[in-house]
N, C-alpha and C positions, 0 to 999 in steps of 0.2 A: 504493499500499499504506500501511497505517497503521502507523507506527513508534513512536507514543507509548507510554510506560510499559511498554515491553517489556524484560524482564530476562532474561538467561541466566546461570545460576550454573554454573561448570565446575570440574572438578578434573583435574589432570594426574596421571600414574601415581603412586598411593600418596600423594598430597598432599591437604591439606585443601581444602575448596571455596574458590573465589575468585570474585569477582564479575567478570563481563565487562560493559563498558558496553553499554547498548542503543543502537540506532540507529533512525533514522527510514529403362614403362621403355625407355630409348633406349641407342644406342651413342654414348658421349660422348667428346669429345676435350678437349685442354687449352684453357684459357680464352683466347680472343682474339676480336675482331670479325673476321669473314671473309666473303668474298663470292665466288661463282663468276665474277662479272663482274669484270674487271680494270680498273684505272685507265687502261691503255693503250687499252681499247676505247671510252673516252669516258665510261664511267660513273664517277661520283665514289666515293671510298673509302666503305666501309660506314658509317663513323661519320657522314659527310655525308649518305648516303642514309637513315640512321636519323633524322636531323633532318628530311629531307623527308617522312618517314612520320609525323611528329608533327602532330596536328591543330592548327591555329592557334586554335581555339576552346577545346577542353577540354584540350589538350596531351597527350592520350593517344596511344598508337600507333593508327594507322589500319589497319583490316582491310576486306577487300571487303564490300560495294562501296565504293570510294573515289570521291568525286564531285569534279568540277572545273567551274569556270565557263568561259566562252568565252575568258577571258584566261589560262587554265592554273592558276588558284589552286585548291588542293585543301582538302577537309575531310571529316571522317567522316560516315557515314550518320546516326549519331544526332544530331550537331549540325546537319545539313541541315535538319531540321525545326525545330530551336530558332531558326535564324536566318530562319525564314519564307521559305525558298527564295532568299535574297539572299546573295551572296558577301560574307563579313565584311571582305575585303580591298579590293575595287573596288566593292562595292555593286551589281554587275550581277546580273541574274537567273541562277540556277544551271541551271535545267532539269534534264535527266536524263542528263547526259554522264559517262560513267565513265572514269576515268583508268587504262585498261588497262595502259599502259606501267609506271606506278608499281606497280601490283599485281603485274606480272610480275617487276619488279626485286625486290620484297619476297620472292618465292619463292626467290631466289638467296641471301638473307642468312642467316647463322647467328649468333645473339646470345646472350649469357650471360643466365641467369635474373637477374631484378631484384633477388633476394635474394642475389646474389653476395657483397655486403659482409657478409652474415650467415652465410656458410659454404657456400652452394650452389656446388658446382664444375662445374655442368652447363651445356652450351650446346645450343641447339635451333634448328632451322629456324624462321624467323620466324613462320610460321602455327601452329606447335605450341607456341610459347613461352607464349602466353596461357593455354592449357589446363593446362601444367605449373605455372605460378605460382599458379593457383587452389588447387592441392593440394600445393604444395611443403612439404616437412617443415621448411624453414628459415624459412618465413613467419612473421611475429611472431604471438604469441598475444594474444588479447583478455584484458583484465583479468577475472578470475572473480568479482569482487565482486558480490553480488547485491542489495545495498541501494539502489543507484542505477545510473543508466545511464552508467557510467564508460567513457570513450572511450580510455583509455590502452592502448597495445600495447607489446609488447616480448618479449625472451626470458625464460626462467623465472627466472634470478637477478634480473633487473631487476624482474620482477612480484612476486617474494617481497619485495624491499625496498620496493617500492611499496605492497603490502598492509600491511606492518608500519609503515611511516613515515607514509603518507598516510591509509590507512583505519583504522589502529590496531587491526587484527584481532588475535585471540587466537592466540598462537604457541605450539605444543607440540613437544617432542621425545619420540618414543615412538610406539608402534603400538597403544595401547589407548585405548578411549573410556571415559569416566566422566563424563558431562555431565548436568546438571540444567537443564532449560528451564522458566522460571517466567513466568507472566503472571496478573495479577489481572484479574478480570471478563472471563474468556476468551470468554464468550458475546457480548460486545459487539463483538468484533474478528473480522471474517470473513477479512481478508487481513493478514498480518503476516510480516516476515522477521527472524530473530534474527541476532545478530553472527556472521559467518563465523569458523570456526576452522580454522587451517592446521596440519597435522601434518608433521613432519620424521622420516622413518623409512625405512630401506633405502636411504639416499642420495637419496630422492625427496621430493616435496612433494605433499600431499593436502589437499583442501578439504571440510570437513564443513558441510553446509547443513542448516537446520531452518527450516521455515516453516509458516504456516497459510494455506489457501486453500479455495475452494469446488470440490469435485469433483461436477459436476452440480449437484444441489440439497443435497448433504451437506457440511457443514463438516468438513474433515480437516486433520491435521498430517502432514508428511512430512519424513523425514530421508534424506539420500543423500550419497554421497561422489564427488568428482571428482578426477581425477588431473592433475597439472600437467605435461602432456607429451602425446605423441601417443597415439592409440588402440592402435597396435601394441604400445606399451610398457605401456599400461594393462592389457593382457590378462595381463601377468606377475603381476598382484596380484589379491587377493580381499579382501573384508571382510564382516563380519557386524555387524548392530545388534540390540540387544534392548531392549525395554521391557516392564515388568510390575510386578505387585504382587498382594498378597492371593492368592497361590498360583496365579496366572495370568501368561502371558507371550506376547509376540509376538516372533518372530525373523525377520529378513531376512538372506539372504546373497546376494552377487552380486559383479560385477566393477565396479570404479570406472569411471565415464565420463570420457573425456578432456574437458579444458576447451576443445578444438576445438568440441565441442558446447555450446551456449549453456546457461546456467543454466535458462532458460525451456523450451528443448527437452527437457532431461532431466526437468524437473518435469512437463511435459505428457505425457511418455511414461510417467509413473508408475513409473519405474525406481528404486525405493527403498522404504523402510519407510513405509507409509501407515497412520495410526491415526485412526479415526473419533473425532470430538470427545468423544462420550459415553464411549467406551472410554478415551480419554486421561484424562478427568476421573475415571473409575473408578479408574485406575492411580494417579492423584494422591492419592487418599484424602481424608479429611476430609469436608466438606460438598459437594464437587464444585463449589465456587464459585471456586476458584483452581487454575490449572495448575501442577503441580509434577511434571514428567515426567523421569525419569532414563533416559538412553540410555547402554548400555554395549556392550562387546565389543571387536573388534580388527580390525587390518588384518594380512594375512600375504602372503608372496611365494610364488608357485607355483614349484616346483622341478622341472625337467625330469628325468625318468627315462630315461637314455640306453638302457637295455636294453629297456624296454617301449615307449618312444616316447610316453609320456603324462606329464602334469604331476601331481605329487603336492604336497600343501601343505607348506610349510615353516613350522612354526608357532613355531619356537624361535630364529629369528634375532634 
């Protein structure tokens, strides 16, 4: 993306414009390692068995098919191809020997979610654990910053501090939008990302994105909101965006997407306010050679109506 000479002018609720720097389910028990096989039967404790189930090459847990060489050394099926069918321990040819005994022992294990330290209280049979961890609500979030491929992960408070301190994003308190996005010579830039803005309202954090890209052959601008939390919580909120001038306007209303969905996934699904470049320049006024697009409106929380069983907007919180 082209980040040069991109400027976003923003204003918080009722304040004067300020410049923003541009940028280039299971039945679960209490937590403990457990195994149906007992130490007295000759099987090692579950912690030791878990170590046996660790692939010596990638150090990930092994799942069927678990391979072994003639000397009994094991490794996972993914790494078997990476080592060119040679045992990484003794260098003997691996062949196609399955370690059925270790696979059977794994069936008896119950282990905690690997996100236990982040608050997940659940334990799972060994072969169910991986599926749960891929969707665990306690798994870390990816940094929602869109201007670069940031690899930082963490919980929401950590990411908020990271966005503020490391990415220097614009932080706002309040639920209303009043942002003006500016770009000189907009026809020369097909792809651009403006500085991310983070809003704190209703005790939650939201990320407002604005960027230019090609939709098919048409150059467009897009604004959309992401919720810093899971999708189930994002559904409790709605937002609207408005652009307009000269007696005309476009309005978008929707539900913010969770940051579990990547910035690119949301953009490519077109889930937001999309403005064709010619229309955006018309709204900008003047000779249409400079983008000066103001985006307004607000976020609100949906309120559950206990009598009707439906959600009604709470616009006054």
